[in-house]
LOKOLKE-792512 format. One record per residue: residue in one letter; x, y, z of N, C-alpha, C, O, CB in turn. Coordinates in Angstrom, 1 decimal, padded with zeros to 4 digits. Each point is the difference from the previous one (the first is absolute). Glycine has a CB too. Layout:
<rs>
+---+--------+---------+--------+---------+----------+--------+--------+---------+--------+--------+---------+--------+---------+----------+--------+
: r : n.east : n.north :   n.up : ca.east : ca.north :  ca.up : c.east : c.north :   c.up : o.east : o.north :   o.up : cb.east : cb.north :  cb.up :
+---+--------+---------+--------+---------+----------+--------+--------+---------+--------+--------+---------+--------+---------+----------+--------+
: A :      X :       Y :      Z :       X :        Y :      Z :      X :       Y :      Z :      X :       Y :      Z :       X :        Y :      Z :
...
+---+--------+---------+--------+---------+----------+--------+--------+---------+--------+--------+---------+--------+---------+----------+--------+
</rs>
This chain:
<rs>
+---+--------+---------+--------+---------+----------+--------+--------+---------+--------+--------+---------+--------+---------+----------+--------+
: r : n.east : n.north :   n.up : ca.east : ca.north :  ca.up : c.east : c.north :   c.up : o.east : o.north :   o.up : cb.east : cb.north :  cb.up :
+---+--------+---------+--------+---------+----------+--------+--------+---------+--------+--------+---------+--------+---------+----------+--------+
: M :  000.8 :  -001.2 :  000.0 :  -000.8 :    001.2 :  000.0 :  000.9 :   001.3 :  000.0 : -000.4 :   000.9 : -000.7 :  -001.4 :   -002.2 :  001.9 :
: L :  002.8 :   001.2 : -000.5 :   000.9 :    001.2 :  000.1 :  000.8 :   000.2 : -001.3 :  000.6 :   001.1 : -000.2 :  -000.4 :   -001.4 :  002.7 :
: K : -000.2 :  -000.7 : -003.3 :   000.7 :    000.2 : -001.3 : -000.8 :   001.0 : -000.8 :  000.6 :   000.7 : -000.8 :   000.3 :   -003.1 :  000.9 :
: E : -002.2 :   002.5 :  000.0 :  -000.8 :    000.9 : -000.8 :  000.0 :   001.4 :  000.6 :  000.1 :   001.0 : -000.8 :  -001.5 :   -002.9 :  000.2 :
: K :  001.4 :   002.1 :  001.9 :  -000.1 :    001.3 :  000.6 :  000.3 :  -000.1 :  001.5 : -000.1 :  -001.0 :  000.6 :  -001.6 :    001.8 : -002.4 :
: R :  002.0 :   000.4 :  002.4 :   000.1 :    000.0 :  001.4 : -001.4 :  -000.1 :  000.6 : -001.0 :   000.4 : -000.6 :   003.1 :    001.0 :  000.5 :
: M : -002.1 :  -002.0 :  001.3 :  -001.3 :   -000.3 :  000.7 :  000.1 :   000.4 :  001.4 :  001.0 :  -000.2 :  000.7 :  -001.6 :   -001.6 : -002.3 :
: S : -000.5 :   002.2 :  002.2 :  -000.1 :    000.2 :  001.5 : -000.1 :  -001.3 :  000.6 : -000.4 :  -001.0 : -000.6 :  -000.6 :    003.3 :  000.3 :
: A :  001.3 :  -002.4 :  001.6 :  -000.1 :   -001.2 :  000.8 : -001.5 :  -000.5 : -000.1 : -000.2 :  -001.2 : -000.1 :   002.1 :    001.9 :  001.6 :
: G : -002.8 :   000.2 : -001.4 :  -001.4 :   -000.3 :  000.0 : -000.4 :  -000.7 : -001.3 : -000.8 :  -000.9 : -000.1 :   000.3 :    002.8 :  001.7 :
: E :  001.0 :  -001.3 : -002.7 :  -000.3 :   -000.6 : -001.3 :  000.5 :  -001.4 : -000.2 : -000.6 :  -000.9 : -000.6 :   000.7 :    003.2 : -000.4 :
: I :  001.1 :  -002.5 :  001.6 :   000.6 :   -001.4 : -000.1 : -000.8 :  -000.9 :  000.9 : -000.3 :  -001.1 : -000.5 :   002.6 :    002.1 :  000.1 :
: V : -002.6 :  -000.6 :  001.6 :  -000.8 :   -000.9 :  000.9 : -001.3 :  -000.4 : -000.7 : -000.5 :  -001.1 :  000.2 :   001.5 :    002.2 :  001.8 :
: A : -001.7 :  -000.2 : -002.7 :  -001.3 :   -000.2 : -000.6 :  000.1 :  -001.1 : -001.1 : -001.0 :  -000.6 : -000.3 :   000.4 :    002.9 :  000.8 :
: Q :  001.8 :  -002.6 : -001.0 :   000.2 :   -001.1 : -001.0 :  000.1 :  -001.4 :  000.5 :  000.0 :  -000.9 : -000.7 :   001.1 :    002.7 : -000.6 :
: F : -001.0 :  -001.9 :  002.7 :   000.3 :   -001.3 :  000.5 : -001.1 :  -000.4 :  001.1 : -000.6 :   000.9 :  000.6 :   003.1 :   -000.6 : -001.1 :
: D : -002.6 :  -001.5 :  000.7 :  -001.0 :   -000.5 :  001.1 :  000.8 :  -000.4 :  001.2 : -000.1 :  -001.1 :  000.6 :  -001.5 :    000.3 : -002.3 :
: V :  002.4 :   001.7 :  002.2 :   000.8 :   -000.1 :  001.2 : -000.1 :   001.3 :  000.8 : -000.4 :   001.0 : -000.5 :   002.0 :   -002.8 : -000.6 :
: S : -001.1 :   001.7 :  002.3 :  -000.1 :    001.2 :  000.9 :  001.0 :   001.1 : -000.5 :  001.0 :  -000.3 : -000.6 :  -001.7 :   -001.1 :  002.5 :
: G :  000.4 :   002.6 : -001.5 :   000.9 :    001.1 : -000.3 :  001.3 :  -000.2 :  000.7 :  001.1 :   000.4 : -000.6 :  -003.0 :    001.1 :  000.4 :
: A :  001.9 :  -002.1 :  001.4 :   001.3 :   -000.2 :  000.7 :  000.9 :  -001.0 : -000.8 :  001.2 :   000.1 :  000.0 :  -002.4 :    000.3 :  002.2 :
: T :  000.6 :  -001.4 : -002.8 :   000.7 :   -001.0 : -000.8 :  000.7 :   000.7 : -001.2 :  001.2 :  -000.2 : -000.3 :  -002.8 :   -001.6 :  001.0 :
: I :  000.8 :   002.7 : -001.4 :   000.6 :    000.7 : -001.1 :  001.1 :   000.9 :  000.4 :  001.0 :   000.1 : -000.6 :  -003.2 :   -000.2 : -000.6 :
: S :  002.0 :   000.8 :  002.3 :   001.0 :    000.9 :  000.6 :  001.3 :  -000.7 :  000.3 :  001.1 :   000.5 : -000.3 :  -002.9 :    000.9 :  001.3 :
: Y :  001.6 :  -002.6 : -000.4 :   001.2 :   -000.8 :  000.3 :  000.8 :  -000.4 : -001.3 :  001.2 :   000.1 : -000.1 :  -002.4 :   -001.0 :  002.1 :
: H :  000.5 :   000.5 : -003.0 :   000.6 :   -000.4 : -001.3 :  000.7 :   001.2 : -000.7 :  001.0 :  -000.1 : -000.5 :  -002.7 :   -001.8 :  000.3 :
: L :  001.0 :   003.1 :  000.3 :   000.5 :    001.2 : -000.6 :  001.3 :   000.4 :  000.7 :  001.0 :   000.5 : -000.6 :  -003.3 :    000.2 : -000.1 :
: S :  002.3 :  -000.9 :  002.1 :   001.3 :    000.4 :  000.7 :  001.1 :  -000.9 : -000.4 :  001.2 :   000.4 :  000.0 :  -002.6 :    000.4 :  001.9 :
: I :  001.1 :  -002.1 : -002.1 :   001.1 :   -000.9 : -000.5 :  000.5 :   000.4 : -001.4 :  001.2 :   000.1 : -000.2 :  -002.2 :   -002.0 :  001.5 :
: L :  000.1 :   002.2 : -002.2 :   000.4 :    000.5 : -001.3 :  000.8 :   001.3 :  000.1 :  001.0 :   000.2 : -000.8 :  -003.0 :   -001.3 : -000.2 :
: K :  001.6 :   002.0 :  001.9 :   000.7 :    001.2 :  000.2 :  001.4 :  -000.2 :  000.5 :  001.0 :   000.6 : -000.4 :  -003.2 :    000.6 :  000.8 :
: K :  002.4 :  -002.1 :  000.6 :   001.3 :   -000.3 :  000.6 :  000.9 :  -000.6 : -001.0 :  001.2 :   000.2 :  000.0 :  -002.3 :   -000.5 :  002.2 :
: A :  000.5 :  -000.5 : -003.1 :   000.8 :   -000.6 : -001.1 :  000.4 :   001.0 : -001.1 :  000.8 :  -000.3 : -000.9 :  -001.9 :   -001.9 :  001.4 :
: G :  000.5 :   003.4 : -000.5 :   000.3 :    001.0 : -001.0 : -000.8 :  -000.2 : -001.2 :  000.3 :   000.7 : -001.0 :   002.0 :   -000.5 :  001.9 :
: L : -003.3 :  -001.0 : -000.9 :  -000.8 :   -000.3 : -001.2 : -001.1 :   001.0 : -000.2 : -000.4 :   000.3 : -001.2 :   000.9 :   -002.6 :  001.4 :
: V : -000.9 :   002.9 :  000.8 :  -001.0 :    001.1 : -000.1 :  000.4 :   001.2 :  000.9 :  000.8 :  -000.2 :  001.0 :  -002.6 :   -001.5 : -001.5 :
: F :  001.3 :   002.8 :  000.2 :   000.2 :    001.2 :  000.9 : -001.3 :   000.7 :  000.3 : -000.9 :  -000.1 : -000.9 :   003.3 :    000.3 :  000.1 :
: E : -002.4 :   000.5 :  001.9 :  -001.3 :    000.7 :  000.3 :  000.2 :   001.5 :  000.0 :  001.1 :   000.5 :  000.3 :  -001.8 :   -002.5 :  001.1 :
: T : -000.4 :   002.6 : -001.7 :  -000.1 :    001.5 :  000.0 : -001.2 :   000.4 :  000.9 : -001.1 :  -000.5 : -000.2 :   002.2 :    000.7 : -002.1 :
: R : -000.8 :   000.6 :  003.2 :  -001.1 :    000.5 :  000.9 : -000.6 :   001.3 : -000.5 :  000.8 :   001.0 : -000.2 :   000.2 :   -002.2 :  002.2 :
: E : -002.3 :   001.2 : -002.2 :  -000.6 :    001.3 : -000.4 : -001.3 :   000.1 :  000.8 : -000.9 :  -000.7 :  000.0 :   001.8 :    000.6 : -002.3 :
: K : -000.9 :   001.2 :  003.2 :  -001.1 :    000.2 :  000.9 : -000.2 :  -001.2 :  000.9 :  000.9 :  -000.4 :  000.7 :  -001.9 :    002.1 : -002.3 :
: N : -000.2 :  -002.3 :  001.5 :  -000.4 :   -001.1 :  000.8 :  000.2 :  -001.4 : -000.7 : -000.5 :  -001.0 :  000.4 :  -001.1 :    002.5 :  000.8 :
: Y :  002.3 :  -001.4 : -002.4 :   000.1 :   -001.2 : -000.8 :  001.5 :  -000.4 : -000.2 :  000.9 :   000.8 :  000.0 :  -003.1 :   -000.2 : -001.1 :
: I :  002.4 :  -001.9 :  001.0 :   001.3 :   -000.6 : -000.4 : -000.2 :  -000.6 : -001.3 : -000.8 :  -000.9 : -000.2 :   001.5 :    000.5 :  002.6 :
: Y :  000.1 :   000.8 : -003.4 :   000.0 :   -000.6 : -001.3 :  001.2 :  -000.9 : -000.2 :  001.1 :   000.3 :  000.4 :  -002.4 :    001.7 : -001.3 :
: Y :  001.1 :  -003.1 :  000.2 :   001.1 :   -000.9 : -000.3 :  000.3 :  -000.1 : -001.5 : -000.9 :   000.1 : -000.8 :   000.3 :   -001.4 :  002.8 :
: E :  001.9 :   001.2 : -002.3 :   000.4 :   -000.1 : -001.4 :  001.1 :  -001.0 : -000.1 :  000.7 :  -000.2 :  001.0 :  -001.3 :    002.6 : -001.4 :
: L :  000.7 :  -003.0 : -000.8 :   001.1 :   -000.9 : -000.2 :  001.3 :   000.7 : -000.1 :  000.1 :   001.1 : -000.6 :  -001.6 :   -002.7 : -000.6 :
: N :  002.6 :   001.1 :  001.7 :   001.3 :    000.5 : -000.1 :  000.6 :  -000.7 : -001.3 :  000.6 :  -001.0 :  000.1 :  -000.3 :    001.5 :  002.5 :
: T : -000.5 :   000.2 : -003.7 :   000.4 :   -000.7 : -001.3 :  001.5 :  -000.2 : -000.1 :  000.4 :  -000.9 : -000.7 :  -002.4 :    002.0 : -000.3 :
: S :  002.8 :  -000.3 :  001.7 :   001.4 :   -000.2 : -000.2 :  000.4 :  -001.3 :  000.6 :  000.9 :  -000.7 : -000.5 :  -000.5 :    003.2 :  000.6 :
: V : -001.0 :  -002.9 :  001.0 :   000.3 :   -001.3 :  000.7 : -000.5 :  -001.1 : -000.9 :  000.7 :  -001.0 : -000.2 :  -000.8 :    002.0 :  002.5 :
: L : -001.1 :  -000.9 : -002.9 :  -000.5 :   -001.0 : -000.9 :  000.9 :  -000.2 : -001.2 :  000.2 :  -001.1 : -000.5 :  -002.5 :    001.7 :  001.3 :
: E :  002.8 :   000.5 : -001.4 :   000.9 :   -000.1 : -001.1 :  001.2 :  -000.7 :  000.4 :  000.5 :  -000.8 : -000.8 :  -001.4 :    002.9 : -000.1 :
: E :  001.5 :  -001.9 :  002.1 :   001.2 :   -000.7 :  000.4 : -000.3 :  -001.5 :  000.1 :  000.8 :  -000.8 : -000.3 :   000.0 :    002.8 :  001.5 :
: V : -002.0 :  -002.4 : -000.6 :  -000.3 :   -001.4 :  000.1 : -000.2 :  -000.6 : -001.4 :  000.5 :  -001.1 : -000.2 :  -001.7 :    001.6 :  002.4 :
: L :  000.6 :   000.2 : -003.1 :  -000.2 :   -000.6 : -001.3 :  001.4 :  -000.2 : -000.7 :  000.2 :  -001.0 : -000.7 :  -002.5 :    002.1 :  000.5 :
: L :  003.2 :  -000.1 :  000.4 :   001.3 :   -000.1 : -000.6 :  000.7 :  -001.2 :  000.6 :  000.7 :  -000.8 : -000.7 :  -000.6 :    003.3 :  000.3 :
: W : -000.2 :  -002.7 :  001.7 :   000.7 :   -001.1 :  000.7 : -000.6 :  -001.3 : -000.5 :  000.8 :  -001.0 : -000.3 :  -000.4 :    002.4 :  002.3 :
: I : -001.7 :  -001.5 : -002.2 :  -000.6 :   -001.3 : -000.6 :  000.5 :  -000.2 : -001.4 :  000.3 :  -001.1 : -000.4 :  -002.3 :    001.4 :  001.9 :
: H :  002.0 :   000.8 : -002.3 :   000.5 :   -000.2 : -001.4 :  001.4 :  -000.5 :  000.0 :  000.3 :  -000.9 : -000.8 :  -001.8 :    002.8 :  000.1 :
: N :  002.4 :  -001.3 :  001.5 :   001.4 :   -000.5 :  000.1 :  000.1 :  -001.4 :  000.5 :  000.9 :  -000.7 : -000.4 :  -000.2 :    003.1 :  000.7 :
: L : -001.5 :  -002.7 :  000.6 :   000.0 :   -001.4 :  000.6 : -000.3 :  -001.0 : -001.0 :  000.5 :  -001.1 :  000.0 :  -001.2 :    002.0 :  002.2 :
: K : -000.2 :  -000.5 : -003.2 :  -000.4 :   -000.9 : -001.0 :  001.1 :  -000.1 : -001.1 : -000.2 :  -000.7 : -001.0 :  -002.2 :    001.2 :  001.5 :
: G :  003.4 :   000.3 : -000.4 :   001.1 :   -000.1 : -001.0 : -000.1 :   001.1 : -001.0 :  000.7 :  -000.1 : -001.0 :  -000.6 :   -002.3 :  001.4 :
: G : -000.9 :   003.4 : -000.2 :  -000.2 :    001.1 : -001.0 :  001.2 :   001.0 :  000.2 :  000.8 :  -000.1 :  000.9 :  -003.3 :   -000.2 : -000.9 :
: S :  002.6 :   001.1 : -001.0 :   001.1 :    001.0 :  000.0 : -000.4 :   001.1 :  001.0 : -001.2 :   000.1 :  000.5 :   001.8 :   -000.5 : -002.9 :
: S :  000.3 :   001.3 :  002.8 :  -000.3 :    001.1 :  000.9 : -001.0 :   000.9 : -000.6 :  000.0 :   000.1 : -001.3 :   002.3 :   -000.3 :  002.3 :
: Y : -003.1 :   000.9 : -000.2 :  -001.0 :    000.9 : -000.5 :  000.6 :   001.1 : -000.8 :  001.0 :   000.6 :  000.4 :  -002.3 :   -001.1 :  001.6 :
: G :  000.8 :   000.7 : -003.2 :   000.5 :    001.0 : -000.9 :  001.0 :  -000.4 : -001.0 :  000.3 :   000.7 : -000.9 :  -000.8 :    000.8 :  002.7 :
: E :  001.0 :  -002.8 : -001.6 :   001.0 :   -000.5 : -001.0 : -000.7 :  -000.7 : -001.1 : -001.1 :  -000.6 :  000.2 :   002.8 :    000.4 :  001.6 :
: A : -001.1 :   000.2 : -003.0 :  -000.6 :   -000.7 : -001.1 :  000.1 :  -001.5 :  000.2 :  001.0 :  -000.5 :  000.4 :  -000.5 :    002.5 : -001.9 :
: E : -001.6 :  -002.7 :  001.1 :   000.1 :   -001.5 :  000.0 :  000.8 :  -000.5 : -001.2 :  000.0 :   000.6 : -001.0 :  -002.3 :   -000.7 :  002.1 :
: E :  003.1 :  -000.9 : -000.8 :   000.9 :   -000.5 : -001.1 : -000.7 :  -001.2 : -000.7 :  000.5 :  -000.5 : -000.9 :   001.5 :    001.2 :  002.1 :
+---+--------+---------+--------+---------+----------+--------+--------+---------+--------+--------+---------+--------+---------+----------+--------+
</rs>
């Protein structure tokens, strides 16, 4: 969901059939891992993907599979 747009905690909770506390717990884990970051605006907290970390993970997976380094031409 966060791939499409930033979302408030309430918007995220509304998408799942679990408690708000459970979603908050999972969001805090993702935040600690650096995969998402939060922005506070007035009484709301918005979550967004940290795309730089995701790009690093994708690059690592690509290289693990034996691909060339990111940005290099394939031979």
